[in-house]
C-alpha positions as CSV (number, residue, x, y, z in Angstrom):
1,M,25.4,-28.0,2.1
2,G,26.1,-24.8,4.0
3,N,26.3,-23.7,7.2
4,Y,25.9,-20.8,8.0
5,A,26.6,-19.1,11.5
6,T,26.0,-15.4,12.8
7,V,28.8,-12.8,12.4
8,D,29.8,-10.7,15.6
9,T,28.3,-7.5,15.1
10,Y,31.1,-6.0,16.5
11,Q,33.5,-7.3,13.0
12,I,30.5,-5.7,11.1
13,T,31.0,-2.4,12.8
14,R,34.5,-2.7,12.3
15,H,34.7,-2.6,8.9
16,R,35.9,-6.5,9.4
17,G,32.7,-7.7,7.8
18,L,32.2,-11.3,6.9
19,R,34.6,-13.9,7.4
20,S,34.2,-17.0,5.1
21,R,35.9,-20.1,4.5
22,A,35.2,-22.9,1.8
23,T,37.2,-26.3,1.8
24,G,36.3,-29.6,0.6
25,G,32.5,-29.8,0.4
26,S,31.3,-27.1,3.1
27,T,31.3,-23.3,3.1
28,E,30.8,-21.1,6.1
29,G,29.2,-17.9,6.1
30,L,26.7,-15.2,7.0
31,L,23.0,-14.5,4.8
32,I,20.9,-11.5,5.4
33,D,18.0,-11.2,4.7
34,V,17.6,-7.2,3.6
35,A,14.3,-7.4,2.9
36,E,13.4,-8.0,6.2
37,L,15.3,-5.4,7.2
38,W,13.7,-3.1,5.2
39,E,10.3,-4.0,6.6
40,L,11.0,-4.0,9.8
41,F,12.5,-0.3,9.3
42,L,9.7,1.2,7.8
43,L,7.3,-0.8,10.5
44,H,9.2,0.9,13.0
45,C,9.4,4.7,10.8
46,A,5.8,3.7,10.7
47,K,5.0,3.6,14.3
48,R,6.9,7.0,14.5
49,A,4.7,8.0,12.1
50,F,0.8,7.1,13.4
51,G,1.8,5.4,17.1
52,D,1.9,2.2,18.0
53,G,-1.9,1.5,18.2
54,N,-2.7,2.6,14.9
55,V,0.2,0.1,12.9
56,T,-0.2,-4.1,12.5
57,H,2.6,-5.6,11.1
58,G,1.5,-8.6,9.1
59,T,3.2,-11.4,11.3
60,H,0.8,-10.2,14.0
61,L,-2.4,-10.5,12.6
62,R,-4.7,-13.2,15.1
63,E,-7.1,-13.9,12.0
64,G,-6.0,-13.2,8.4
65,H,-8.6,-13.0,5.8
66,P,-8.6,-16.5,3.8
67,L,-7.8,-16.6,-0.3
68,L,-10.8,-19.2,-0.4
69,R,-13.9,-20.6,1.7
70,S,-15.1,-24.5,1.5
71,L,-18.3,-24.4,-0.4
72,Q,-18.9,-27.4,1.3
73,H,-17.3,-26.9,4.8
74,H,-18.2,-23.5,5.8
75,T,-15.5,-23.0,8.3
76,A,-12.7,-24.7,5.8
77,T,-10.5,-21.4,4.7
78,L,-7.2,-22.1,2.7
79,G,-4.9,-19.6,2.6
80,R,-4.6,-16.2,4.2
81,L,-3.5,-12.7,3.9
82,Y,-0.8,-10.7,5.8
83,P,0.0,-7.7,4.4
84,D,3.6,-6.3,5.8
85,L,1.9,-3.1,6.8
86,V,-1.8,-2.5,8.1
87,I,-2.5,1.6,9.3
88,G,-5.4,2.0,11.3
89,P,-7.8,-0.5,12.6
90,V,-7.8,-3.8,11.4
91,N,-10.7,-4.9,10.1
92,H,-11.0,-1.5,8.4
93,P,-7.7,-0.2,7.3
94,T,-7.1,3.0,6.2
95,T,-4.0,1.8,4.3
96,I,-2.5,-1.6,3.4
97,I,1.5,-1.0,2.6
98,D,3.2,-4.0,1.1
99,A,7.3,-3.8,1.6
100,K,9.4,-4.0,-1.4
101,Y,13.3,-4.5,-1.0
102,K,14.0,-3.8,-5.3
103,P,14.3,-1.3,-7.4
104,L,11.4,0.7,-9.0
105,T,12.7,1.5,-12.2
106,D,12.0,0.9,-16.1
107,P,12.1,-1.5,-18.0
108,R,11.5,-3.9,-14.9
109,G,8.8,-1.5,-13.2
110,V,6.3,-3.5,-10.6
111,D,6.6,-7.0,-10.7
112,R,3.2,-8.7,-11.8
113,S,3.1,-10.8,-8.5
114,D,3.1,-7.9,-6.3
115,L,0.6,-6.4,-8.1
116,Y,-1.5,-9.4,-7.3
117,Q,-0.4,-9.5,-4.4
118,L,-1.5,-5.8,-3.3
119,N,-5.0,-6.5,-4.6
120,A,-5.3,-9.7,-2.9
121,Y,-4.6,-7.6,0.4
122,L,-6.9,-4.7,-0.6
123,T,-9.5,-6.7,-2.2
124,A,-10.5,-8.4,1.8
125,H,-11.6,-4.4,2.6
126,T,-14.4,-3.4,0.3
127,S,-16.4,-1.7,2.6
128,E,-16.0,2.0,2.0
129,P,-14.3,4.4,2.9
130,L,-11.7,2.0,0.9
131,P,-8.4,1.3,1.7
132,R,-5.4,3.2,0.5
133,G,-2.6,0.4,-1.0
134,A,1.2,1.4,-1.8
135,L,4.1,-1.0,-2.6
136,A,6.8,0.6,-0.6
137,Y,10.1,0.5,-2.1
138,V,13.6,1.7,-1.7
139,R,15.1,5.3,-2.8
140,F,18.1,3.5,-4.0
141,P,20.2,7.4,-4.5
142,E,21.2,6.5,-7.9
143,Q,18.1,6.2,-9.0
144,G,16.5,9.6,-9.9
145,D,14.3,9.5,-13.4
146,L,10.4,8.2,-12.0
147,A,8.9,5.3,-13.2
148,Y,6.3,4.5,-15.3
149,A,4.4,3.5,-12.3
150,E,5.2,6.3,-10.6
151,H,4.7,9.0,-13.2
152,R,1.6,7.5,-14.5
153,G,-0.2,6.8,-10.5
154,P,-1.7,7.4,-8.9
155,W,-3.5,4.2,-9.6
156,R,-7.5,2.2,-8.5
157,T,-7.9,-1.0,-8.6
158,M,-10.6,-2.3,-10.0
159,H,-13.3,-2.3,-6.9
160,G,-12.0,1.8,-6.7
161,H,-8.8,1.4,-4.3
162,P,-6.2,3.8,-4.1
163,V,-2.8,2.1,-5.2
164,S,0.4,4.2,-5.3
165,F,4.0,3.5,-5.8
166,E,6.2,5.1,-4.0
167,R,10.4,4.9,-3.1
168,L,10.7,5.7,0.2
169,P,14.0,7.2,1.9
170,I,16.2,5.1,3.5
171,T,16.7,7.8,7.0
172,E,14.2,7.4,9.7
173,N,13.1,11.1,9.6
174,E,12.4,11.3,6.1
175,C,10.9,8.0,5.9
176,V,8.6,9.3,9.0
177,A,7.7,12.2,7.1
178,A,7.4,10.2,3.3
179,L,5.0,7.7,5.2
180,Q,2.9,10.4,6.5
181,K,2.4,12.4,3.7
182,L,1.3,9.0,1.7
183,V,-1.3,8.4,3.9
184,A,-2.8,11.8,4.4
185,H,-2.5,12.6,0.8
186,P,-5.9,12.8,-0.7
187,L,-6.1,10.6,-3.8
């Protein structure tokens, strides 16, 4: 079993990085959740793009929409939906964005579980106007060609929710502009 500890930020910024030692049966190191950092970066950019009051991070939702409700016990629920970013009022959002820190390239394309997840978030909101949904991937510099999901989009769910798959910039100002364009662009 490894022991993970934080590394002084100064070491990282001075390009001294992680110092790892493995002796016997133990390992020491640092684990960074880059997908969580991407999500928090998008949250920051969305708040800049639309204002703090118009963006909700899924972890701050008090009441998520339940996946299931008991038929015998009407107050009993099972599972909750907490999307990464909700743009607009929580009860009637304009856009729901799920952050994905993975490449959007062919032949991999969009993971089936990500499609199910976004569809579940959108299905919780069925009154008009229907919210837009997006999976927000990182725009990696070496990825130039459009993936099938981008090239053939935008898409619609069975209920009519517009959906797009976007590669967003990794620089703040460009990401803010891309989010504004995404939310404002009519489908």
